[in-house]
C-alpha positions as CSV (number, residue, x, y, z in Angstrom):
1,M,-94.1,68.9,-2.9
2,F,-97.0,71.0,-1.5
3,N,-100.6,70.5,-2.5
4,I,-102.1,73.4,-0.6
5,I,-101.0,77.0,0.0
6,C,-102.2,79.0,2.9
7,F,-101.7,82.8,2.4
8,G,-102.0,85.7,4.8
9,E,-101.8,86.8,8.4
10,M,-99.5,85.1,10.9
11,L,-99.8,86.5,14.4
12,W,-100.3,86.1,18.2
13,D,-103.8,86.1,19.7
14,V,-103.4,88.1,22.9
15,L,-106.1,86.9,25.4
16,P,-106.7,88.4,28.8
17,D,-104.6,85.6,30.5
18,K,-102.3,84.3,27.8
19,E,-100.8,84.6,24.2
20,L,-101.6,81.9,21.6
21,P,-100.3,81.5,18.0
22,G,-102.9,82.4,15.4
23,G,-104.0,83.9,12.2
24,A,-106.7,82.2,10.1
25,P,-104.4,80.9,7.3
26,V,-101.8,79.6,9.7
27,N,-104.5,77.9,11.8
28,A,-105.9,76.3,8.7
29,A,-102.4,75.2,7.7
30,Y,-101.8,73.6,11.1
31,H,-105.0,71.5,10.8
32,L,-104.5,70.6,7.2
33,Q,-101.1,69.3,8.0
34,K,-102.5,67.2,10.9
35,L,-105.1,65.8,8.5
36,G,-102.4,64.5,6.2
37,Q,-102.0,67.4,3.6
38,Q,-98.7,69.0,2.5
39,V,-99.0,72.7,3.2
40,A,-97.0,75.8,2.3
41,V,-97.5,78.9,4.4
42,I,-97.0,82.3,2.7
43,S,-96.7,85.0,5.3
44,R,-94.3,87.4,7.0
45,V,-93.0,87.9,10.5
46,G,-90.9,90.5,12.3
47,N,-87.3,90.1,13.4
48,D,-88.4,89.7,17.0
49,D,-89.1,87.1,19.7
50,H,-92.7,86.8,18.6
51,G,-91.6,86.1,15.0
52,R,-89.0,83.6,16.0
53,G,-91.6,81.9,18.3
54,L,-94.0,81.5,15.4
55,L,-91.3,80.1,13.1
56,S,-90.3,77.6,15.8
57,L,-93.9,76.5,16.2
58,L,-94.3,75.9,12.4
59,R,-91.2,73.7,12.4
60,D,-92.4,71.9,15.6
61,N,-95.6,71.1,13.8
62,H,-93.9,69.9,10.6
63,L,-94.8,72.9,8.6
64,S,-92.3,74.5,6.2
65,T,-91.0,78.0,6.9
66,A,-89.5,78.4,3.4
67,Y,-92.1,80.9,2.3
68,V,-92.4,82.9,5.5
69,Q,-90.6,86.2,4.9
70,Q,-88.6,88.1,7.5
71,D,-89.3,91.8,8.1
72,T,-86.7,94.0,9.7
73,T,-88.9,97.1,9.9
74,H,-92.3,96.0,11.1
75,P,-93.2,93.8,14.2
76,T,-94.8,90.4,14.1
77,G,-98.6,90.6,14.0
78,S,-100.8,90.5,17.0
79,V,-104.5,90.8,17.8
80,L,-106.2,91.5,21.0
81,A,-108.8,88.7,21.4
82,Q,-111.6,89.3,24.0
83,P,-114.1,86.4,24.4
84,I,-117.6,88.0,24.7
85,S,-119.7,84.8,24.8
86,D,-119.4,81.0,24.5
87,H,-119.6,81.3,20.7
88,D,-118.0,84.7,19.9
89,V,-114.7,86.5,20.3
90,E,-114.1,90.2,19.7
91,Y,-110.8,91.0,17.9
92,T,-108.7,94.2,17.7
93,F,-106.0,93.9,15.1
94,V,-102.7,95.8,15.5
95,Y,-101.7,97.8,12.3
96,P,-99.2,98.0,10.6
97,V,-97.4,94.7,11.2
98,A,-95.2,92.4,9.2
99,W,-97.9,90.4,7.4
100,D,-99.2,93.7,5.9
101,F,-96.0,93.6,3.7
102,I,-95.8,90.2,2.1
103,E,-93.8,90.7,-1.0
104,W,-94.0,88.9,-4.3
105,Q,-91.0,86.6,-4.7
106,P,-90.0,84.5,-7.8
107,A,-90.1,81.3,-5.7
108,L,-93.9,81.7,-5.4
109,E,-94.2,81.0,-9.2
110,G,-92.9,77.5,-8.7
111,L,-95.0,76.9,-5.7
112,L,-98.2,77.8,-7.6
113,Q,-97.3,75.2,-10.3
114,Q,-97.2,72.3,-7.8
115,A,-100.1,73.1,-5.4
116,G,-103.8,72.4,-6.3
117,Y,-105.5,74.7,-3.8
118,M,-104.8,78.1,-2.2
119,V,-106.6,79.2,1.0
120,F,-106.8,83.0,1.6
121,G,-109.0,85.4,3.5
122,T,-110.1,89.0,3.2
123,L,-108.1,90.4,6.2
124,A,-104.7,89.9,4.6
125,A,-105.5,92.4,1.8
126,R,-105.9,95.4,4.1
127,D,-102.6,96.9,3.0
128,E,-101.7,97.5,-0.6
129,V,-98.4,95.6,-0.5
130,T,-99.8,92.2,0.6
131,A,-102.9,92.9,-1.5
132,A,-100.7,93.3,-4.6
133,T,-99.0,90.0,-3.9
134,L,-102.3,88.2,-3.3
135,D,-103.7,89.7,-6.6
136,K,-100.7,88.2,-8.5
137,L,-101.3,84.8,-6.8
138,L,-105.0,84.9,-7.8
139,Q,-104.1,85.2,-11.4
140,S,-102.9,81.6,-11.5
141,G,-105.1,78.6,-12.4
142,I,-104.9,77.2,-8.8
143,K,-108.2,76.4,-7.1
144,K,-109.0,79.3,-4.8
145,V,-110.6,78.9,-1.4
146,L,-111.9,82.2,0.1
147,D,-112.5,82.2,3.8
148,V,-114.4,85.4,4.4
149,N,-113.2,87.1,7.6
150,L,-114.8,90.5,7.8
151,R,-113.1,92.6,10.5
152,P,-114.2,96.2,10.3
153,P,-112.6,98.5,9.2
154,H,-110.2,96.1,7.4
155,F,-112.3,95.4,4.3
156,T,-114.2,97.0,1.5
157,Q,-117.2,95.7,-0.5
158,E,-115.3,96.4,-3.8
159,Q,-112.4,94.3,-2.6
160,L,-114.5,91.4,-1.4
161,V,-116.5,91.3,-4.6
162,K,-113.3,91.0,-6.6
163,F,-112.2,88.1,-4.4
164,M,-115.5,86.3,-4.8
165,Q,-115.5,86.7,-8.5
166,R,-112.2,84.7,-8.5
167,C,-112.8,82.0,-6.0
168,D,-113.9,78.4,-6.5
169,I,-114.9,77.7,-2.9
170,L,-116.4,80.3,-0.6
171,K,-116.7,79.8,3.2
172,L,-118.7,82.3,5.3
173,N,-120.7,82.5,8.5
174,A,-124.4,83.3,8.9
175,A,-123.8,87.0,9.6
176,E,-121.5,87.3,6.5
177,L,-124.1,85.5,4.5
178,E,-126.7,88.2,5.5
179,L,-124.4,91.1,4.5
180,I,-123.1,89.7,1.3
181,S,-126.4,88.5,0.0
182,S,-127.9,91.9,0.7
183,W,-125.7,93.4,-2.0
184,S,-127.6,91.3,-4.6
185,G,-131.2,91.9,-3.3
186,E,-133.6,90.8,-0.7
187,F,-134.0,87.0,-0.2
188,Q,-136.2,85.1,2.3
189,T,-134.2,82.0,3.3
190,K,-130.5,81.1,3.8
191,K,-130.8,78.8,0.8
192,D,-132.1,81.6,-1.4
193,K,-129.2,83.8,-0.2
194,V,-126.6,81.2,-1.0
195,Q,-128.0,80.6,-4.4
196,A,-128.1,84.3,-5.1
197,I,-124.4,84.6,-4.2
198,S,-123.5,81.5,-6.2
199,K,-125.2,82.9,-9.3
200,E,-124.0,86.5,-8.9
201,Y,-120.3,85.6,-8.5
202,N,-120.3,82.2,-10.3
203,I,-119.1,80.3,-7.2
204,P,-119.7,76.5,-7.5
205,V,-119.1,75.6,-3.8
206,I,-120.4,77.7,-0.9
207,I,-120.2,76.7,2.8
208,V,-122.1,78.5,5.5
209,T,-121.1,77.8,9.2
210,M,-123.9,78.5,11.7
211,G,-122.2,78.1,15.1
212,G,-124.1,75.7,17.4
213,E,-126.5,74.9,14.6
214,G,-124.0,73.2,12.3
215,A,-123.4,74.1,8.7
216,M,-124.8,74.2,5.2
217,L,-123.0,73.2,2.0
218,Y,-124.0,74.2,-1.6
219,M,-122.2,71.9,-4.1
220,H,-123.1,70.5,-7.5
221,G,-126.2,72.6,-7.4
222,Q,-127.5,70.8,-4.3
223,F,-127.8,71.6,-0.6
224,F,-126.4,69.5,2.2
225,T,-126.8,70.3,5.9
226,H,-125.4,69.0,9.1
227,P,-126.6,69.8,12.6
228,G,-123.2,69.9,14.2
229,F,-121.9,68.2,17.3
230,K,-122.8,69.0,20.9
231,I,-119.6,69.7,22.8
232,Q,-118.5,71.7,25.8
233,V,-117.0,74.9,24.3
234,A,-113.6,76.0,25.6
235,D,-113.3,78.9,23.1
236,T,-114.1,79.2,19.4
237,I,-110.7,80.6,18.3
238,G,-109.6,78.8,15.2
239,S,-112.7,76.5,15.1
240,G,-113.8,77.9,11.7
241,D,-110.3,77.4,10.4
242,A,-110.3,73.8,11.6
243,F,-113.7,73.3,10.0
244,L,-112.3,74.5,6.6
245,A,-109.3,72.2,7.0
246,G,-111.6,69.3,7.7
247,F,-113.7,70.0,4.6
248,L,-110.8,70.5,2.3
249,S,-108.9,67.4,3.4
250,S,-112.0,65.3,2.8
251,L,-112.7,66.9,-0.6
252,I,-109.1,66.2,-1.7
253,Q,-109.6,62.6,-0.7
254,G,-112.6,62.4,-3.0
255,R,-115.2,61.9,-0.2
256,S,-118.9,62.6,-0.7
257,P,-120.3,66.1,0.1
258,E,-122.1,64.6,3.1
259,H,-118.9,63.2,4.5
260,C,-117.0,66.4,3.8
261,L,-119.5,68.4,5.8
262,A,-119.7,65.9,8.7
263,F,-115.9,65.7,8.9
264,A,-115.6,69.5,8.8
265,N,-118.2,69.9,11.6
266,A,-116.4,67.3,13.7
267,T,-113.0,68.9,13.2
268,G,-114.4,72.4,14.1
269,A,-116.2,71.0,17.2
270,L,-113.2,69.2,18.5
271,V,-111.0,72.4,18.2
272,A,-113.8,74.5,19.9
273,S,-113.7,72.0,22.8
274,R,-110.1,73.0,23.5
275,S,-108.3,76.2,24.1
276,G,-106.7,78.2,21.3
277,G,-106.6,77.9,17.5
278,Q,-103.9,75.2,17.3
279,P,-104.6,72.6,20.1
280,A,-103.1,69.1,20.1
281,Y,-105.3,66.3,18.9
282,D,-105.3,63.2,16.8
283,I,-107.3,62.5,13.7
284,S,-108.9,59.5,15.4
285,E,-110.6,61.9,17.8
286,V,-112.3,63.6,14.9
287,E,-113.4,60.3,13.5
288,A,-114.7,59.2,16.9
289,L,-117.0,62.2,17.0
290,I,-118.6,61.2,13.6
291,G,-119.0,57.7,14.9
């Protein structure tokens, strides 16, 4: 039985000196599984060495490949990742690739009936085939977790608004908060901007990550903040996905908003201290950061 679905891109991050497995939904799935959740990944890979490599990695990390489709026409996804500072990476996404063509399959109906949450992002909907499948998934009663991932030119305001109107939990970074809140008007503070988005799109839970400054959570009509943890950054690839996994796993366990935010920050910080989006670690290391 799966309690969380992670939907979207499955790819390789091609760095200047190496290739690492990635894709925000798959990174999130990796961390959720490590944190004790049962995760189903819905994606698509090519019939090539890169695709077989990703499937093998899922199995090695105790993640099911049952809902990862095989594409005989398009290659497995890849993205050119170029670090431009300690806290930022520039991405160039190859198009079209296998995850642009995730098809609706009858088996997904049964999956929706058993899972409580679905994590998805904005990037996966850049092609109409995957977008149509996502739209069908979003029509279900599952709790929807939108992790905004604005990668120009792979999104539109219209599409993002539609996603926000349907989500229960929204995660975005400070730059995305600035852009999205500007669609509703001019607001002075981050809190004003968050409340405006919550009201405009009827979103009960909003999380804003702020890099080295920690994160902010709006939940139950209240704000919670955490300053983050000071660590030596290796790279930030996948740290936001780890943050989300830490938050969701704590939320599912019924922990307080304060604990959810602290655990999320600790998970994201630990991953940022190591190379790649799916580094090895133990949950005890996350707990040690919190103290």
